[in-house]
C-alpha positions, 0 to 999 in steps of 0.5 A: 390136183392142180399142184399135182398136174403142175408138178407133172408138167414141170417134170415132163419139161425137165425130162425133155430138156434132159433128152436134148442135153444127152444128144451128142454134139460132136458127131461128125458122121465119120467112121472115126466117131466109133473109136476113141483116140483119147481112150486109146492113149489112156489104155496105153498109159495103163498097160504094161507092154504093147501086148497088154495094150492090144488086149485092153483096147479090144476089151468091151469094158474099156469103151475104146473100140466101137468099130465095124469097118466091114459092116458085118454087124460085129466089132472088129479086132484091132492089131498093134504093130510097132515100127521102130527106127532108133529111138522113134516108134510108130505103133500102128492100130490096124484092122483086117477088113477081110482076107485081102485088105487091112485098114489103119485106125490110128498110129501112136507116134513116140520118140525119145528127145533126151534121157528120160524124156519121151513125147507121144501123140496118136494120129487118127487115119484120114479114111476114118476121120476125114482128115488126120486127127491128132490127140496128145496128153494134157497134164498140169506138169509139162516139160519144155524142150528145144528140138532141132529140125534140120535144116530149119532153125531151132524151135521150142516145143511144150509137151507132156513127158510120158517117160513114167508110163509103164509101156514106154519104159518097157519099149525103151528097155534094152531087152525089148523085142519089137511087137508085131501082133500075131493075129490076122483075119479070122484068127484071133485070141481065145479071150476075145469075143466080138460084140455088136456095136453100140448106137453112137448116143450110147457109145458117146456117153461111155467114151467122153470120160477120156476127154479130160486128160487128152486134147486134139492139136493141129501140129505134129510134134513127133516128126521122126516117128511120123516119117517112119509110119508113112511108108507103112500106111495101109488103107482099104477100098471097102472102108474108103467107099463106106467113109463119108465126108461132111462140110458145113455151110451157111445156115448150119446146113450139113452136106453128106457125100457118098461115092461109089465106083463100079468097074464094068466089063463091056463087050460089043459086037465090033469089039471096040469097047473093052472097059468101062467105069461108073462112079455115082456120087450122092450128096444129101443136104440137111438143115440144123434140125437134120431134115433133108432139104436137098439131094444131088446125084452125079453119075460119071461113066467112062468108056475105053475103046481101041483106037485105029492105031491100036491105042486107047480112046477114053470117053466120059459122060457126066450126068447131074440131077438136083432135087430140093425137098420142102 
């Protein structure tokens, strides 16, 4: 009996350690946690064309997309839109949040540096990742190329040559027509059926398999393609409002900030005030055990009224309330 009890205790301890080991440590709390940039590059590598790539990233079994940007409880469909100039391509991964707004998830930037040599990176959008997240492939065989960025001097860059990827060969073929997804809000392909998002703990275990062959970097290697994309970037007010920003401070405290802005039309008897805007910023601070240790709520109200000479007079009132939790 003693041996049996001891075995049970040891099993429970081992089980608890396993549960702790299964807790994801790379969660940022940002919306981008639910889209695998590494997985998107892997699907791009396996695809035969941009159309095939779009189908793969929207497949539940690929474990790339777990995004629900509009909060309706179902996964959003991701469109692929290619922007081309010369030998540079910027393939935008975009979601229609509603019938009026679209939000870019990421952009695959690619350019030809010489014959049969192509460099590629994927960049996650700031609204989803807090700041631009850049990911590129890793390989045992790398190519060193000299790139000239005028008027700067010549510089050396090491990158993975992706010329052998079928989609890359397809895009740089003479008969390629620029791919622009034909789908839009509530008009989707017949083969696609939305599913409910997985909890991050479950999704993390499914996406981590893509991390072996891709890694994050801090610099843009694909300069021309990045310049092509910038004027075409699409963002959504809905997504920007939902997005959260984390910052880490002393004692491993984590601060999460939510900002909500409301425009209110104001009518008074004398007609002086004709507009107002209310912004509420709530910051929740948690310790290393994720327990709430404090909150700060700042409310800013801005009123606009007509001046004596017909101009506008703006008046702003700011109120901050801090609370500590024990």
